[in-house]
C-alpha positions in Angstrom: 9.7 -20.1 1.3 12.0 -22.5 -0.9 13.7 -19.7 -2.5 14.8 -18.5 1.0 16.0 -21.8 2.4 19.7 -21.1 1.6 19.7 -17.7 3.3 22.4 -17.2 5.8 20.3 -17.2 8.9 23.3 -16.8 11.3 23.3 -18.3 14.8 20.0 -19.5 16.3 19.0 -17.3 19.4 15.8 -19.1 20.2 12.9 -21.1 18.9 9.5 -21.8 20.4 7.1 -24.6 19.6 3.8 -22.8 20.2 0.4 -24.1 20.9 -1.0 -25.6 17.8 -3.9 -23.9 16.2 -7.1 -26.0 15.2 -8.5 -25.5 12.0 -11.4 -27.9 11.2 -10.3 -31.4 12.4 -6.5 -30.4 12.0 -3.9 -29.1 14.4 -1.7 -26.7 12.6 1.8 -26.1 13.9 2.9 -22.7 15.5 6.5 -22.0 15.5 8.8 -19.1 15.9 12.6 -18.9 15.8 14.9 -15.8 15.9 18.4 -16.1 14.4 21.2 -13.5 14.4 20.2 -12.5 10.8 16.5 -13.7 10.1 13.1 -14.5 11.6 11.3 -17.6 10.9 7.5 -17.9 11.7 5.2 -20.9 10.8 1.3 -20.2 11.5 -1.7 -22.0 10.0 0.4 -24.2 7.7 2.4 -21.3 6.3 6.1 -20.9 6.9 8.0 -17.6 6.2 11.6 -16.5 6.7 12.6 -12.7 6.7 16.1 -11.4 6.9 17.0 -8.5 8.9 16.9 -6.3 5.9 13.3 -7.4 5.3 12.3 -6.7 8.9 11.5 -2.9 9.7 10.5 -3.4 13.2 10.1 -5.6 16.2 8.5 -4.6 19.4 6.5 -5.8 22.4 2.7 -4.7 22.6 1.4 -4.5 26.1 -2.2 -5.9 26.6 -5.0 -3.2 26.1 -7.7 -5.2 27.9 -7.7 -5.2 31.7 -7.2 -8.6 33.3 -5.4 -10.0 30.3 -1.6 -10.4 31.0 -0.5 -11.9 27.7 1.8 -9.7 25.8 2.2 -9.6 22.0 5.4 -9.5 19.9 4.9 -7.7 16.6 7.2 -8.4 13.8 6.8 -5.8 10.9 8.2 -6.6 7.5 8.4 -5.2 3.9 7.2 -7.6 1.2 6.6 -6.6 -2.4 6.6 -2.9 -1.5 4.0 -3.3 1.2 4.3 -3.1 5.0 2.8 -6.4 6.6 3.2 -7.8 10.1 2.8 -10.8 12.2 1.5 -10.5 15.9 2.8 -13.4 18.2 0.8 -13.7 21.5 2.5 -15.2 24.6 -0.6 -17.3 25.0 0.4 -19.2 21.9 4.2 -18.7 22.1 5.2 -18.7 25.8 7.9 -16.4 27.1 8.5 -14.9 23.5 8.1 -11.4 24.7 10.9 -11.7 27.2 13.1 -13.5 24.7 12.7 -10.8 22.0 13.4 -8.0 24.5 16.6 -9.7 25.4 17.4 -10.1 21.5 16.6 -6.3 21.0 19.1 -5.4 23.7 21.9 -7.5 22.1 22.0 -9.1 18.7 19.0 -7.1 17.2 20.0 -3.8 19.0 20.1 -2.2 15.4 16.3 -2.2 15.3 16.3 0.6 17.9 18.4 2.7 15.5 15.7 2.6 12.9 13.3 4.3 15.2 15.4 7.5 15.2 13.1 9.0 12.8 13.3 12.8 11.9 11.2 15.1 14.0 8.8 15.7 11.0 8.0 11.9 10.7 7.5 11.4 14.7 5.2 14.6 14.8 3.1 13.7 11.9 2.7 10.0 13.0 1.6 11.0 16.5 -0.8 13.7 15.2 -2.1 10.9 12.9 -2.8 8.7 15.8 -4.6 11.5 17.7 -6.8 12.2 14.7 -7.6 8.5 14.0 -8.5 7.8 17.6 -10.6 10.9 18.0 -12.4 10.2 14.7 -12.8 6.5 15.4 -11.1 5.7 12.0 -10.0 2.1 11.2 -6.5 2.6 9.3 -7.0 -0.7 7.6 -10.1 0.5 5.8 -10.4 2.9 2.9 -13.4 3.8 1.0 -15.4 1.4 3.0 -13.4 -1.8 2.3 -10.2 -3.4 3.5 -7.0 -2.7 1.7 -6.9 -5.9 -0.4 -5.6 -6.5 -3.9 -8.9 -7.1 -5.2 -10.1 -3.7 -4.0 -7.0 -1.7 -5.2 -8.4 -0.5 -8.6 -11.7 0.7 -7.1 -9.9 2.3 -4.1 -7.5 4.1 -6.5 -10.4 5.5 -8.3 -12.0 6.7 -5.2 -8.8 8.2 -4.2 -8.4 10.2 -7.3 -12.1 11.5 -7.3 -12.0 12.4 -3.5 -8.4 13.6 -3.0 -7.2 14.6 -6.5 -4.1 12.4 -6.7 -3.2 8.9 -7.7 0.5 8.5 -7.2 3.3 9.6 -5.0 4.2 12.8 -7.1 0.7 13.9 -6.8 0.5 13.2 -3.1 3.5 15.4 -2.5 2.0 18.1 -4.7 -1.2 18.1 -2.6 0.4 18.7 0.7 1.2 22.4 0.3 -2.2 23.1 -1.3 -4.0 21.5 1.9 -1.6 23.6 4.1 -3.0 26.7 2.4 -6.7 25.9 2.6 -7.4 23.9 -0.6 -11.0 23.5 0.2 -11.7 27.3 1.0 -10.1 28.4 -2.3 -12.2 25.6 -4.2 -15.5 27.3 -2.6 -14.4 30.7 -3.5 -13.3 29.8 -7.1 -16.6 28.0 -7.5 -18.4 31.3 -6.7 -19.9 30.0 -3.7 -21.8 32.6 -1.5 -20.6 33.2 1.9 -23.8 31.7 3.2 -22.9 28.4 1.6 -19.3 28.4 3.3 -21.0 29.2 6.5 -23.4 26.2 6.2 -20.0 24.2 6.2 -19.1 25.7 9.4 -17.1 28.7 8.1 -13.6 29.0 6.4 -12.0 27.9 9.5 -13.8 24.6 9.5 -13.0 24.0 5.8 -9.3 24.8 6.5 -9.3 22.6 9.4 -10.6 19.8 7.3 -7.7 20.4 4.9 -5.2 20.3 7.7 -6.6 17.0 8.9 -6.3 15.5 5.7 -2.7 16.9 5.3 -1.8 15.2 8.6 -3.4 11.8 7.4 -1.6 11.9 4.1 1.8 13.0 5.6 1.5 10.2 8.0 0.9 7.7 5.1 4.0 9.0 3.4 5.8 8.4 6.8 4.6 4.7 6.4 5.7 4.5 2.9 9.3 5.8 3.9 9.5 3.0 6.5 8.5 0.4 3.9 10.9 1.7 1.3 13.8 2.6 3.6 13.4 0.4 6.7 16.5 -1.7 6.9 17.0 -2.2 3.3 19.9 -1.3 1.2 18.9 1.7 -1.1 20.7 2.5 -4.2 21.2 6.2 -5.2 17.8 6.8 -6.8 16.1 5.3 -3.6 18.2 7.4 -1.2 17.4 10.5 -3.5 13.6 9.7 -3.4 13.7 9.3 0.5 15.6 12.5 0.9 13.1 14.4 -1.1 10.2 13.0 0.6 11.8 13.9 4.0 12.2 17.6 2.7 8.6 17.8 1.8 7.6 16.3 5.2 9.9 18.8 6.8 8.1 21.9 5.2 4.8 20.5 6.4 6.2 20.1 9.9 7.5 23.7 9.9 4.2 25.2 8.9 1.5 23.1 10.1 1.8 23.8 13.8 1.3 27.6 13.3 -1.7 27.0 11.1 -3.4 24.7 13.6 -2.7 27.3 16.3 -4.4 30.1 14.1 -7.4 28.1 13.7 -8.0 27.8 17.3 -7.2 31.4 17.9 -4.0 31.2 19.5 -0.6 32.7 18.5 2.3 30.3 17.8 
């Protein structure tokens, strides 16, 4: 935080002294402030300041539980190459949702421009949401554990053993293989008899499994693009990388719908 104190925050738009949180016998400050060029948040004794170039998105989340009226402001930001976020509830920060909505229409209106993602990104992200909800998957858990630094090495090993890749280049190379039915080809190349394939639900089920993984991986690549490119000034190499990733996602978007329709026995 000390390294960021001299940042040019711009004009203060609003600040809210929130309801303090109790930890053991202490009351810890809850504070939020929005400037023209920065966001400042203090929770549980930790204070952070992020510029508009760090912040990838700000939005208001409506309550999901019936009978609860408190809305939540979500501030997403990139930090050390990872996407993180704060959730600021109105029960702790009174009127923060309406104040944020006003700022998003004025001084922070540029946030809306960042949501103008290509069709491929919007489509894959929406498909991933449907797949995750229908499969009751927790996006914060991988390999049975949460995505934490201490679990990273074991998770990367599981990733390589189960999915066959361990970096961005290998992920990109995997997408067209999944589109073409990687699991079906593996069964055939392994000399599996038709009866064995049938036990797995048939070739269409195996291919559907691959297409589901293709959707999940494509959506994760979309998240990475948001982390790398969201509101940050990229050099030539960064812009080239993002453009290449978008081209690959565009190919997936162009081919995947027809394959899904084929699997359910319908013409595109």
